[in-house]
C-alpha positions in Angstrom: -20.6 -80.8 9.6 -20.8 -77.2 10.8 -21.9 -76.1 14.2 -25.3 -75.1 13.1 -26.0 -78.5 11.4 -24.5 -80.3 14.4 -26.8 -78.4 16.8 -29.8 -79.4 14.7 -28.9 -83.0 14.5 -28.4 -83.2 18.3 -31.8 -81.6 18.9 -33.6 -84.0 16.5 -31.9 -87.0 18.1 -32.7 -85.8 21.7 -36.4 -85.4 20.8 -36.6 -88.7 18.8 -38.0 -86.8 15.8 -39.4 -88.9 13.0 -40.4 -86.1 10.6 -39.1 -82.6 9.8 -41.2 -79.7 8.5 -38.8 -77.5 6.5 -40.4 -74.1 6.4 -39.9 -70.8 4.6 -42.2 -67.8 4.9 -43.5 -66.6 1.5 -44.5 -63.1 0.5 -47.9 -63.5 2.2 -46.3 -64.9 5.4 -47.6 -68.4 4.7 -45.5 -71.5 5.4 -44.0 -73.1 2.3 -41.5 -75.9 2.1 -41.2 -79.7 2.4 -41.9 -82.4 4.9 -39.0 -84.8 5.1 -38.5 -88.1 7.0 -35.9 -87.7 9.8 -33.5 -90.2 8.3 -33.6 -88.3 5.0 -33.1 -84.8 6.5 -29.5 -83.6 6.3 -29.2 -80.1 7.7 -25.7 -79.6 6.3 -26.7 -80.5 2.7 -29.6 -78.1 2.2 -32.9 -78.8 0.6 -34.1 -77.1 -2.6 -37.2 -75.2 -3.7 -38.0 -73.3 -6.8 -37.1 -69.6 -6.4 -40.4 -68.8 -8.0 -42.2 -69.8 -4.8 -41.3 -66.4 -3.5 -43.1 -64.7 -6.4 -46.5 -66.4 -5.7 -49.5 -64.3 -4.9 -51.9 -65.1 -2.0 -54.1 -66.9 -4.5 -51.2 -69.1 -5.7 -50.8 -67.3 -9.0 -47.8 -65.4 -10.4 -47.4 -61.9 -12.0 -47.4 -61.8 -15.8 -43.7 -60.7 -15.8 -41.0 -63.1 -14.7 -39.0 -61.8 -11.7 -36.8 -64.9 -11.5 -34.7 -66.4 -14.2 -36.5 -67.9 -17.2 -34.8 -71.2 -16.3 -37.0 -71.4 -13.1 -33.9 -72.2 -10.9 -33.9 -73.8 -7.5 -32.7 -72.1 -4.3 -31.0 -73.8 -1.3 -32.9 -74.0 2.0 -30.4 -73.4 4.8 -31.7 -74.2 8.3 -31.5 -71.7 11.1 -30.5 -73.8 14.2 -32.1 -71.2 16.5 -35.5 -71.8 15.0 -35.8 -75.6 15.6 -39.0 -76.3 17.5 -41.5 -79.2 18.0 -44.8 -79.3 16.2 -47.1 -79.8 19.3 -50.1 -80.9 17.3 -48.4 -83.6 15.3 -49.3 -87.3 16.0 -45.7 -88.4 15.6 -42.6 -86.6 17.0 -42.2 -83.8 14.4 -39.9 -80.8 14.2 -40.4 -77.6 12.4 -37.3 -75.6 11.2 -37.4 -72.2 9.6 -34.9 -72.0 6.7 -33.2 -69.1 4.9 -33.0 -69.0 1.1 -29.7 -68.9 -0.7 -28.4 -69.3 -4.2 -25.8 -71.9 -5.0 -23.0 -69.3 -4.9 -23.9 -68.7 -1.2 -25.6 -65.3 -1.8 -29.0 -64.6 -0.2 -32.1 -64.6 -2.3 -33.2 -61.0 -2.2 -36.9 -61.9 -2.5 -36.9 -63.9 0.8 -38.9 -62.0 3.4 -36.6 -63.3 6.1 -33.6 -62.0 4.2 -35.3 -58.6 3.7 -35.6 -58.2 7.5 -32.0 -59.3 8.0 -30.9 -56.7 5.4 -32.5 -53.8 7.4 -31.1 -55.2 10.7 -27.7 -55.1 9.1 -28.1 -51.4 8.4 -28.8 -50.8 12.1 -25.8 -53.0 13.1 -23.5 -50.9 11.0 -24.6 -47.8 13.0 -24.0 -49.6 16.3 -27.7 -49.9 17.0 -29.9 -52.8 17.9 -33.7 -52.3 17.4 -36.2 -53.8 19.8 -39.8 -54.6 18.8 -43.0 -55.8 20.5 -45.9 -56.9 18.3 -49.6 -56.9 19.4 -51.8 -59.2 17.3 -55.6 -58.9 17.1 -57.6 -61.7 15.5 -61.2 -63.1 15.5 -62.6 -66.4 16.4 -65.5 -67.3 14.0 -67.8 -70.2 13.2 -66.6 -72.7 10.7 -68.2 -71.8 7.3 -66.8 -73.5 4.2 -69.0 -71.5 1.8 -67.1 -68.2 1.2 -70.3 -66.5 -0.1 -71.8 -66.7 3.4 -70.7 -63.9 5.9 -68.7 -65.0 8.9 -70.4 -65.3 12.3 -69.1 -65.2 15.9 -68.6 -68.6 17.4 -70.6 -70.3 20.1 -68.8 -70.4 23.4 -69.0 -72.7 26.4 -72.4 -71.2 27.4 -73.7 -72.4 24.0 -74.4 -68.8 23.0 -72.7 -66.2 20.8 -71.5 -62.9 22.3 -74.1 -60.2 22.7 -72.5 -57.0 21.4 -68.9 -55.8 21.9 -67.2 -57.0 25.1 -64.0 -54.9 25.3 -61.6 -56.2 28.0 -64.2 -58.6 29.3 -62.7 -61.5 31.3 -65.8 -63.6 31.2 -66.0 -63.3 27.4 -62.4 -64.6 27.2 -63.3 -67.4 29.5 -66.0 -68.5 27.0 -63.1 -69.9 25.0 -60.9 -71.2 27.8 -60.5 -74.6 26.1 -58.9 -73.0 23.1 -56.6 -70.6 25.0 -55.4 -73.3 27.4 -54.2 -75.4 24.5 -52.8 -72.2 22.8 -50.6 -71.4 25.8 -49.4 -75.0 26.1 -48.5 -75.2 22.4 -46.8 -71.8 22.4 -44.8 -72.6 25.4 -43.6 -75.8 23.8 -42.4 -73.8 20.8 -40.8 -71.0 22.8 -43.3 -68.4 21.6 -43.2 -65.8 24.4 -46.8 -64.8 24.9 -47.5 -61.9 27.2 -51.0 -60.5 27.6 -54.3 -61.9 26.3 -57.3 -59.6 26.2 -60.7 -59.3 24.6 -60.7 -56.6 22.0 -63.6 -54.4 20.8 -65.1 -56.8 18.3 -67.3 -59.8 18.9 -65.0 -62.7 19.7 -62.0 -60.5 18.8 -58.9 -61.2 20.8 -55.5 -59.6 21.2 -52.3 -61.4 22.0 -49.1 -59.4 22.9 -45.7 -60.9 22.6 -42.7 -60.0 24.9 -40.4 -57.4 23.4 -37.2 -58.6 21.8 -35.0 -58.9 18.8 -36.9 -58.4 15.5 -36.0 -61.6 13.7 -36.9 -63.7 16.6 -40.2 -61.9 17.1 -41.0 -62.2 13.4 -40.4 -65.9 13.6 -42.7 -66.1 16.6 -45.5 -64.2 14.9 -45.2 -66.5 11.9 -45.4 -69.6 14.1 -48.2 -68.1 16.3 -50.5 -67.6 13.4 -50.0 -71.3 12.4 -50.6 -72.4 16.0 -53.8 -70.6 16.8 -55.3 -71.6 13.5 -54.6 -75.2 14.3 -56.0 -74.9 17.9 -59.2 -73.3 16.6 -59.8 -75.9 13.9 -59.5 -78.6 16.5 -62.2 -76.8 18.5 -64.5 -76.5 15.4 -63.8 -72.8 14.9 -61.6 -70.6 12.6 -59.1 -68.1 13.8 -58.8 -65.4 11.2 -56.2 -62.8 10.6 -58.1 -60.9 8.0 -57.8 -57.2 8.6 -61.6 -56.7 8.3 -63.4 -60.1 8.4 -66.9 -59.0 9.3 -69.2 -56.1 8.4 -70.0 -53.8 11.3 -67.1 -55.0 13.4 -63.7 -53.4 14.0 -60.7 -54.4 12.0 -57.8 -56.3 13.4 -54.4 -54.7 13.7 -50.8 -55.7 14.4 -49.4 -52.7 16.4 -45.6 -52.6 16.5 -43.7 -51.0 19.4 -40.2 -49.8 18.5 -37.1 -48.8 20.5 -33.4 -48.8 19.6 -30.5 -49.4 21.9 -26.8 -48.6 21.6 -25.0 -51.9 21.1 -22.1 -50.7 23.3 -23.8 -49.0 26.2 -27.2 -50.9 26.0 -28.9 -47.6 26.5 -32.1 -46.6 24.7 -31.0 -44.0 22.1 -34.5 -42.5 22.3 -33.6 -41.0 25.7 -30.9 -38.6 26.9 -28.9 -39.2 30.1 -31.2 -36.9 32.0 -34.3 -38.8 30.8 -35.4 -36.3 28.1 -36.2 -37.1 24.6 -33.3 -37.4 22.2 -33.0 -36.1 18.6 -33.0 -39.7 17.4 -36.4 -40.3 19.0 -37.8 -37.3 17.1 -36.0 -38.3 13.8 -37.4 -41.8 14.1 -40.9 -40.5 14.3 -40.1 -38.0 11.4 -39.0 -40.9 9.2 -42.1 -42.8 9.9 -44.2 -39.8 9.0 -42.2 -39.2 5.8 -42.0 -42.7 4.4 -45.0 -44.7 5.7 -47.4 -43.3 3.1 -45.2 -44.8 0.4 -44.8 -48.0 2.4 -48.5 -48.5 3.1 -48.7 -51.5 0.7 -46.6 -53.5 3.3 -48.9 -52.5 6.1 -52.1 -52.9 4.1 -51.2 -55.7 1.6 -54.7 -56.7 0.4 -57.9 -55.2 -0.9 -59.6 -56.1 2.4 -56.9 -54.2 4.4 -58.3 -50.9 3.2 -61.7 -51.6 4.7 -60.0 -51.2 8.1 -58.2 -47.9 7.3 -61.2 -45.6 7.4 -62.2 -42.8 9.6 -63.8 -43.6 13.0 -62.9 -47.4 12.9 -60.2 -47.2 15.6 -57.6 -47.5 12.8 -55.3 -44.7 11.6 -56.1 -42.6 8.6 -53.0 -40.4 8.9 -49.6 -40.3 10.6 -50.1 -37.7 13.3 -48.3 -38.6 16.5 -49.1 -38.0 20.1 -48.4 -39.0 23.7 -50.7 -41.9 24.7 -53.1 -40.9 21.9 -54.7 -43.9 20.3 -56.3 -41.9 17.6 -52.9 -41.2 16.1 -51.1 -43.5 13.6 -48.0 -43.1 15.7 -48.5 -43.3 19.5 -45.9 -42.7 22.3 -47.0 -44.7 25.4 -46.2 -43.3 28.8 -43.0 -45.1 29.9 -39.8 -44.6 31.9 -37.0 -43.1 29.9 -35.2 -46.5 29.4 -38.5 -47.9 28.0 -39.3 -44.9 25.7 -40.7 -46.3 22.5 -42.9 -45.5 19.4 -46.0 -47.5 18.6 -46.7 -47.8 14.9 -50.5 -48.5 14.6 -50.8 -48.6 10.8 -50.4 -52.4 10.2 -53.3 -54.8 9.9 -52.7 -58.2 11.3 -52.9 -59.6 7.8 -49.3 -58.5 7.1 -46.2 -60.5 6.6 -44.4 -60.0 9.9 -40.9 -60.1 8.4 -41.7 -57.5 5.8 -43.7 -55.2 8.1 -41.0 -55.1 10.8 -38.4 -54.5 8.2 -40.2 -51.7 6.5 -41.3 -50.0 9.8 -37.7 -50.1 11.0 -36.5 -48.9 7.6 -38.7 -45.8 7.7 -37.4 -45.0 11.2 -33.8 -45.7 10.1 -34.1 -43.3 7.1 -35.5 -40.7 9.5 -32.6 -41.0 11.8 -30.1 -40.9 9.0 -31.7 -37.9 7.3 -32.6 -36.0 10.4 -36.3 -35.9 9.6 -38.1 -33.5 11.9 -41.6 -34.6 12.9 -44.8 -32.6 13.2 -45.8 -31.3 16.6 -47.5 -33.9 18.8 -51.3 -34.0 18.6 -53.4 -33.8 21.8 -56.8 -33.9 20.1 -58.4 -36.5 17.8 -56.4 -37.5 14.7 -59.6 -38.8 13.2 -60.6 -35.1 12.7 -57.4 -34.5 10.7 -57.1 -35.0 6.9 -56.5 -38.4 5.4 -52.8 -38.9 4.6 -52.7 -42.6 3.7 -53.6 -44.4 0.4 -57.3 -45.3 0.4 -57.1 -48.2 -1.9 -54.5 -50.8 -3.1 -53.9 -49.3 -6.6 -52.9 -46.0 -5.0 -50.6 -47.8 -2.5 -48.9 -49.7 -5.3 -48.2 -46.5 -7.3 -46.8 -44.7 -4.2 -44.4 -47.5 -3.4 -43.2 -47.8 -7.0 -42.3 -44.1 -7.0 -40.3 -44.1 -3.6 -36.6 -44.1 -4.6 -35.2 -44.2 -1.0 -37.1 -47.4 -0.2 -36.1 -49.0 -3.5 -32.5 -48.1 -2.7 -32.7 -49.6 0.8 -34.5 -52.8 -0.1 -33.3 -53.2 -3.7 -35.3 -52.3 -6.8 -35.7 -56.0 -7.7 -37.5 -56.8 -4.4 -39.8 -53.6 -4.6 -40.7 -54.3 -8.3 -41.5 -57.9 -7.6 -43.6 -57.1 -4.5 -45.6 -54.4 -6.4 -46.2 -56.8 -9.3 -47.5 -59.5 -7.0 -49.8 -57.0 -5.4 -51.0 -55.7 -8.7 -51.8 -59.2 -9.8 -53.8 -59.8 -6.7 -55.7 -56.5 -7.1 -56.5 -57.3 -10.8 -57.8 -60.7 -9.8 -60.0 -59.2 -7.1 -61.3 -56.5 -9.5 -62.5 -59.2 -11.9 -64.9 -60.6 -9.2 -68.5 -59.3 -9.3 -69.7 -58.9 -5.7 -73.1 -59.7 -4.2 -73.7 -56.0 -3.5 -73.3 -55.2 -7.2 -75.8 -57.9 -8.2 -78.2 -56.9 -5.5 -78.3 -53.2 -6.2 -77.3 -52.8 -9.9 -78.7 -55.8 -11.6 -82.2 -54.5 -12.1 -81.9 -50.9 -10.9 -79.6 -49.2 -13.4 
C-alpha cells in the first residue's frame, strides 16, 4: 500500500466512516462518481468509471462525434489523499474524496478538468513560478420553484418578507438568512473550506463569498465543494442556492472574480513587483496575455447561453478587457495593494464556470503573456463601459473563436479543446431548439 492510500485508510478508520463518496468533477463542474461502502473501498486498487462521463453535456447528453474510443473504455479513479473530507450533512459517518482520472497505463486522462489545471500548473513549475489565486463567488438565494417555466423569486427571510429592492452591503439583509449561513460556516469549517468574507451583493438576496488566497488546485477543490455545500444547506432551509450567471430578469448577474499573483518558488517573492516596489515587466506581460487571449477563451468564462445575458453593457459585468487601477468597470482590475500583494483581478468569469477549467485558462492566458512578452494597453481611468465591445456576445461566436486559437490548443492539447467545443456546441444546439415564452407571446399572432 502506497503512502497516499495508507493516509486515506487511516483517516477513514479514525473517523469511523461507513460510506465513501468517490467524486470527480465533470466538464460542468458537477460531482460524478460512485458511493461505496467503507468495507468495499480500497484506495490503492482504484475504482472505475467510463471515460465518456467526461464528454457529457450539462443536460446529460453527448456530442454527435465520439471523443473517446469507440470501445467506451473505463478509466481508473485515483484518490487524492489531500482531498479527504467528511460529508457534514450525511446521516451516517461519510467521507468524500476527490479522485484523479487515469488510464490503465498510468497516463492522465486529458479530458479531466482537474488534470487540465494540473497541466497548466506544471508549466508554471517548469519556470520556477507558483501561481496564487483567490476566488470571489456570487450566488442567489431563491424560493423553491419546481416548475422551470415560472420565473425565480427572492426567498422569504426571517422577517417573513422578501427583500425590498437592492441591498448592497447590507448587514441586516444578510442577517435575514442567518440560519443558512450559520450552518454554511459550520459545514465549510468541517471540510476545510477556507471562507473569508460574506457580503450582500447588488441583487435581491444575492450574496458573495470570498475564499482565502492559496494554491490553485486546492482552491478549485474548495469552490467545487462549496457549491455542493451551500446548495445542500439551502435545500434544507426550503430554498435554492443558484450559481446561474443570470438567474432573474432585472437583477445583476453573478460572477466569480479571480485574483492572481505569481511568486518565485526560490525566493517566495511576488514576481509582479520589483525589489523597489515598482511594477515588473512580468506584471505587465501577464495583463497583456489576458488581453490577447481571453477573447478566444471566453467560452470557459461564459460556458452557457445564460452566461451571455450577464456580459452586457451597464450590468456591472465586463464587455471588454480594458485594465485599470481599482477600476471595477474594467474586465481586468488591479486593486490597491502593497507590492508583495500586487495582483490582477480577472472579472470576466460568471459563477457558472467549472472552477478547475477557469483557473487553468486564466492562468494559461497570463502565462502565454509572460512567455511572449505581451505588452498591455494603457491603464484606463474612465469607464470601460463606454469602450467598444471586445468579447463574444453569444455562445456560437465564442465556440468559433476558441476553435481558431492555436496557442491555446497547443497548451491544452487539441483533443481537449475539440471535445470541449463539441460539448458546448451540443448544448447550444439543444437550447436553440427550445421555443421561449417570449416568442409565443409576441410572435404567435403578431407576425
